[in-house]
C-alpha positions in Angstrom: -60.2 24.5 65.4 -57.2 23.0 67.3 -57.5 19.7 65.4 -57.5 21.6 62.1 -54.3 23.4 62.9 -52.7 20.1 63.9 -53.6 18.5 60.6 -52.3 21.5 58.6 -49.1 21.5 60.6 -48.7 17.7 60.2 -49.0 17.8 56.4 -46.7 20.9 56.1 -44.0 19.3 58.2 -44.3 16.0 56.5 -44.1 17.4 53.0 -41.2 19.7 54.0 -39.3 16.8 55.6 -39.9 14.6 52.6 -38.6 17.3 50.2 -35.5 17.8 52.4 -34.9 14.1 52.4 -35.2 13.8 48.7 -32.8 16.7 48.2 -30.3 15.0 50.6 -30.6 11.7 48.7 -30.1 13.4 45.4 -27.1 15.3 46.8 -25.6 12.0 48.0 -25.8 10.6 44.5 -24.3 13.7 43.0 -21.5 13.5 45.5 -20.8 9.8 44.9 -20.9 10.0 41.1 -19.0 13.3 41.2 -21.4 15.1 38.9 -20.6 18.7 38.4 -17.2 18.2 39.9 -18.6 18.4 43.5 -15.9 16.4 45.2 -13.2 18.9 44.1 -15.4 21.9 44.9 -15.9 20.7 48.4 -12.3 19.4 48.7 -13.5 15.9 49.7 -10.8 13.2 49.9 -11.5 9.7 48.6 -11.1 8.2 52.1 -13.8 10.4 53.5 -16.2 10.1 50.5 -17.8 6.9 51.6 -18.4 8.2 55.1 -20.1 11.4 53.9 -22.3 9.5 51.4 -23.3 6.9 54.0 -24.2 9.7 56.4 -26.3 11.5 53.8 -28.0 8.3 52.8 -28.9 7.3 56.4 -30.2 10.8 57.2 -32.1 10.9 53.9 -33.8 7.6 54.3 -34.7 8.2 58.0 -36.0 11.7 57.2 -38.0 10.4 54.2 -39.6 7.6 56.2 -40.6 10.1 59.0 -42.0 12.6 56.5 -44.0 9.9 54.7 -45.4 8.7 58.0 -46.6 12.2 58.8 -48.3 12.5 55.4 -49.8 9.1 55.9 -51.1 10.1 59.3 -52.7 13.2 57.7 -54.3 11.1 55.0 -55.8 8.7 57.6 -57.2 11.6 59.6 -59.2 13.0 56.7 
């Protein structure tokens, strides 16, 4: 029973982390290309834009990698 709970928790956290990472990466693209006038809405200056986008991209890719590894671990344990 304990192993079953661990598997369910692993896949749930992995999928949630992957969805969060994809949302972060999409937001970084929206911010960079200024879709929907996001830069003006958030009052982001041009000097800080690259820092924010880089931070979002790094967080997104690390989170996506971690989430996919959790899903892969769940698939291997089946």
